[in-house]
C-alpha positions as CSV (number, residue, x, y, z in Angstrom):
1,V,104.4,124.6,107.2
2,L,103.0,121.1,106.5
3,F,103.4,118.4,109.2
4,R,103.6,120.5,112.4
5,S,103.7,118.7,115.7
6,R,100.5,120.1,117.1
7,P,97.3,118.2,116.1
8,V,95.2,119.9,113.5
9,A,91.9,119.1,115.2
10,P,90.4,117.5,118.4
11,L,90.7,113.7,118.7
12,W,86.9,113.3,118.9
13,H,86.6,115.2,115.7
14,T,89.0,112.9,113.9
15,A,87.2,109.9,115.2
16,L,84.0,111.3,113.8
17,V,85.5,111.9,110.4
18,L,86.9,108.3,110.3
19,L,83.6,106.8,111.3
20,L,81.9,108.7,108.5
21,L,84.5,107.6,106.0
22,L,84.3,104.0,107.0
23,G,80.5,104.0,107.2
24,T,80.2,105.5,103.8
25,S,82.7,103.0,102.4
26,I,80.9,100.0,103.8
27,G,77.6,101.3,102.6
28,G,79.0,101.9,99.1
29,A,80.5,98.4,99.0
30,L,77.2,96.8,100.0
31,T,75.2,98.9,97.6
32,H,77.5,98.1,94.7
33,H,77.3,94.4,95.5
34,W,73.5,94.5,95.7
35,T,73.1,96.5,92.6
36,R,75.5,94.3,90.6
37,S,73.7,91.2,91.7
38,L,70.3,92.6,90.6
39,T,71.3,94.5,87.5
40,H,72.7,93.3,84.2
41,P,75.9,95.1,83.4
42,M,74.6,96.4,80.1
43,T,71.6,98.1,81.7
44,S,73.7,100.7,83.4
45,Q,74.3,102.3,80.0
46,H,70.7,103.4,79.8
47,H,70.6,105.4,83.1
48,S,72.1,108.8,83.7
49,H,75.1,108.9,86.0
50,I,74.7,112.6,86.7
51,P,72.7,112.2,89.9
52,M,75.4,109.9,91.2
53,Y,78.1,112.4,90.3
54,V,76.2,115.3,92.0
55,V,75.7,113.3,95.2
56,A,79.4,112.3,95.3
57,A,80.5,115.9,94.9
58,L,78.1,117.2,97.5
59,W,79.3,114.5,100.0
60,E,82.9,115.4,99.4
61,W,82.4,119.1,100.0
62,A,80.2,118.4,103.1
63,L,83.0,116.2,104.5
64,L,85.5,118.9,103.7
65,A,83.4,121.5,105.5
66,L,83.3,119.2,108.5
67,V,87.1,118.9,108.4
68,L,87.6,122.6,108.1
69,W,85.3,123.2,111.1
70,G,87.4,120.7,113.1
71,T,90.6,122.5,112.2
72,R,89.2,125.8,113.3
73,L,88.4,124.3,116.7
74,N,92.1,123.8,117.2
75,G,93.0,127.2,115.7
76,S,94.4,125.7,112.5
77,G,92.4,126.2,109.3
78,L,92.7,125.9,105.5
79,R,96.1,127.5,105.3
80,R,97.8,124.9,107.4
81,L,96.2,122.1,105.5
82,L,97.4,123.4,102.2
83,G,101.0,123.8,103.4
84,V,103.7,126.1,102.0
85,R,102.4,128.8,99.7
86,R,104.5,129.2,96.6
87,A,103.2,132.2,94.7
88,G,103.8,133.0,91.0
89,A,103.2,131.3,87.7
90,V,106.6,129.6,87.6
91,E,106.0,127.8,90.9
92,M,102.5,126.8,89.8
93,W,103.8,125.3,86.5
94,T,106.6,123.6,88.4
95,D,104.0,121.9,90.6
96,F,102.1,120.9,87.5
97,A,105.1,119.4,85.9
98,I,105.9,117.5,89.1
99,A,102.3,116.3,89.1
100,I,102.5,114.9,85.6
101,G,105.9,113.2,86.3
102,F,104.5,111.8,89.5
103,W,101.4,110.5,87.7
104,F,103.4,108.6,85.0
105,T,105.8,107.1,87.6
106,S,102.9,106.0,89.8
107,L,101.1,104.3,87.0
108,I,104.2,102.2,86.3
109,V,104.5,101.1,89.9
110,L,100.8,100.5,90.3
111,G,100.8,98.4,87.1
112,A,103.5,96.3,88.5
113,F,101.7,95.9,91.8
114,A,98.5,95.0,89.9
115,L,100.4,92.2,88.2
116,L,101.4,90.9,91.7
117,L,97.8,91.0,92.8
118,R,96.8,89.0,89.7
119,L,99.4,86.4,90.6
120,A,97.9,86.3,94.1
121,H,94.4,85.7,92.5
122,L,93.0,89.0,93.9
123,H,91.7,89.9,90.4
124,P,92.6,93.6,90.0
125,E,90.8,93.6,86.7
126,D,87.5,93.7,88.7
127,I,88.3,97.3,89.5
128,R,88.0,98.1,85.8
129,G,84.5,96.8,85.8
130,V,83.5,98.9,88.8
131,V,85.0,102.1,87.2
132,T,83.4,101.3,83.8
133,Q,79.9,101.2,85.4
134,M,80.5,104.7,86.8
135,A,82.1,106.1,83.6
136,P,80.5,108.9,81.6
137,A,78.3,107.8,78.6
138,S,77.6,111.2,77.1
139,L,79.3,114.5,76.6
140,G,77.1,116.0,79.3
141,E,78.2,113.3,81.8
142,L,81.8,113.7,80.7
143,A,81.8,117.4,81.5
144,I,80.3,116.8,84.9
145,W,82.8,113.9,85.4
146,I,85.7,116.3,84.8
147,A,84.2,118.8,87.3
148,L,83.8,116.0,89.8
149,S,87.4,115.0,89.2
150,I,88.6,118.5,90.0
151,S,86.4,118.5,93.1
152,A,87.8,115.1,94.2
153,G,91.3,116.4,93.7
154,I,90.7,119.3,96.0
155,C,88.5,117.7,98.6
156,E,90.3,114.3,99.0
157,E,93.8,115.8,99.1
158,L,92.7,118.3,101.8
159,I,90.9,115.6,103.8
160,F,93.5,112.7,103.5
161,R,96.8,114.4,103.0
162,G,96.0,117.8,104.5
163,Y,94.0,116.7,107.5
164,L,94.4,113.0,108.3
165,Q,98.1,112.8,107.4
166,Q,99.0,115.8,109.5
167,Q,96.8,114.6,112.4
168,F,98.3,111.2,112.5
169,T,101.8,112.5,112.1
170,A,101.3,114.8,115.1
171,L,99.8,112.0,117.2
172,T,102.4,109.4,116.4
173,R,105.4,111.8,116.0
174,R,106.4,109.8,112.9
175,I,105.9,111.2,109.4
176,W,106.0,107.7,107.8
177,L,103.2,106.6,110.1
178,G,101.1,109.7,109.3
179,I,101.5,108.9,105.6
180,L,100.8,105.2,106.0
181,I,97.7,105.5,108.3
182,S,96.1,108.2,106.1
183,A,96.8,106.1,103.0
184,V,95.1,103.1,104.7
185,F,92.0,105.1,105.4
186,F,92.2,106.5,101.8
187,G,92.0,102.9,100.6
188,F,89.3,101.9,103.0
189,S,87.2,104.8,101.8
190,H,86.9,103.2,98.4
191,G,85.3,100.0,99.6
192,Y,83.1,99.8,96.5
193,E,86.2,98.9,94.5
194,G,86.8,95.6,96.4
195,V,89.8,94.3,98.2
196,S,92.2,94.6,95.3
197,G,91.0,98.1,94.5
198,M,91.5,99.2,98.1
199,L,95.1,97.7,98.2
200,L,96.0,99.6,95.0
201,I,94.5,102.8,96.4
202,V,96.4,102.4,99.7
203,L,99.6,102.3,97.7
204,Y,98.6,105.2,95.5
205,G,97.6,107.2,98.6
206,S,101.0,106.5,100.1
207,F,102.6,108.0,97.0
208,F,100.4,111.1,97.3
209,G,101.4,111.3,101.0
210,I,105.1,111.2,100.1
211,L,104.6,113.8,97.4
212,A,102.9,116.1,99.9
213,H,105.7,115.6,102.4
214,L,108.5,116.3,99.9
215,R,106.8,119.4,98.5
216,R,105.5,120.5,101.9
217,S,102.3,121.5,100.0
218,L,99.2,119.8,98.6
219,R,99.2,121.7,95.3
220,A,101.1,119.1,93.2
221,G,99.0,116.3,94.7
222,I,95.8,118.2,93.9
223,F,96.9,118.6,90.3
224,A,97.9,114.9,89.9
225,H,94.7,113.7,91.6
226,A,92.4,115.8,89.4
227,W,94.4,114.9,86.3
228,H,94.3,111.2,87.1
229,D,90.5,111.1,87.6
230,S,89.8,113.3,84.6
231,V,92.0,111.2,82.2
232,S,90.3,108.0,83.5
233,G,86.9,109.4,82.5
234,L,88.2,110.6,79.1
235,V,89.8,107.2,78.3
236,L,86.7,105.3,79.3
237,Y,84.4,107.6,77.4
238,F,86.3,107.7,74.1
239,G,87.3,104.1,74.4
240,A,83.7,103.0,74.7
241,H,82.7,105.1,71.7
242,L,85.5,103.8,69.6
243,L,84.5,100.2,70.4
244,H,81.0,100.9,69.3
245,R,82.4,102.0,65.9
246,I,84.2,98.7,65.3
247,P,82.1,96.4,63.1
248,H,81.2,93.1,64.7
């Protein structure tokens, strides 16, 4: 059952995972700032994004492997991270329907929050520029983007909602603190998206945490996460190609 009272891994292991997440986030933020200052935005169109996608996927699975190793040290494992197992096609499609409803609702709330950030002069539109630079520019890149999106849905939900959320819930004895703390680290792990991006992702991570708690399982969250990232890539790819067809 998701959110048991016993920690899922040793404390030193969780500290190691958090240090890696924060270190990678800071490195990503500095690299993005340095690259953006040296490179004209239009030049990114001429370079393949595939190596970046592959490195991102390898890093996610390496971090997940580290997480699973830590859970085994405490006698937990993958089954505990995933939560309640609901077998059968009906249950699977129920989780998928919940994921789509969750996604639409979250977009509305995040849109309203983004408006508040704009009023506070935090410029959430900068996030779009960051994501656009990473977006697929060819069908080959689009296919790998979708594979990366599925990978992110699996790995990040297991790491943040399966591992960190359960760990902090067990340590604080408060479910809401487990959700909040894991969401904060989820936002911090996306340092390359800037302050406004991290704030939006903290809020989005909180939604995923609540979903995992209510469903007592990660499956709906994995569906929603993979769906969100995949659709983002599809919209950016086809949107860019449609703009190129518009006569100037």
